[in-house]
N, C-alpha and C positions, 0 to 999 in steps of 0.2 A: 561473532556477528553472523547471521544467517539471511538469506535472501528468499522472499516469496513474491510471486507475481499475482496481481489482481487486474481485472478489467473494471474500470470505472467510467461509465458512459459520460461523455461531455467534458473531459479533462484535456482536450486537445489544445485549449487555450491556456496560457499561463495563469491568468486570473482564476479560472475554474480549478486548475490543479492546485494552486496556493490555497484556495478555500478548502478543498477536500483534504489536503495535507494537514492543515490546522485541526481539522475534525479528527484526524487519526492520532495526533500527538497527545490526545487525552490518555493514550495508552503509553505507560512508562517505557515499555519494551521497544516501541517503534522509535527508531533513531533517524531514518531518512526515508523520503518517498521520492522517487524519480520517475518521470514519464520515459517510456521506452520509444525513442524516435519521435514521430509525430502521431502516434496512435493514442488510443485510450487505455493502453496497457501501462501499468506502473510496477516498478520493482520496489519492494519494501524491504529496507534493512532493519532487522529487529534482533534483539537479544533474547536468549532463552532457547530451551530444547525444542519446544513445539510452537508454531504459529497459532495465534488466537483468531483465526480467519472468521469464524462465525460471528464473533463480537465485532471485529473490524467491519465486516459487511453490514451488519445491523446498525452500527453508528452512521456509516455512509448512507444507508437507506433512509434513516430518520432525518438526515440532512438534505434529502431529496436527490440523491444520486443513485442510479441504477448500478449496482456493484455485483460482481461475481468472482469466485475464486478461480484461479488458474493453477496449473501445476507448479510445484516448487521449482525454483529456478536453478538450484544446484546445492552443493555442499557448503558447509559453513566457510565464511571468509576467515582468512588468517589475519590476526591483528598485526598492524603495521608498526 
């Protein structure tokens, strides 16, 4: 499992985060989407060697969210 951070404008509320999260789940590799604190930054847990950030951002923008890629949050997570 890997982690990537995105900025998704307007996801400070739980309802907006839930809607954006469902939009991202069309990608099989996306496993979880968490808001980081009370910000519009989210941590995405995904499977695979490389994140598909361009496609993720495009889907979010089509759904009406302003989204941008941030730097990778870190190395792969070890399976528990």
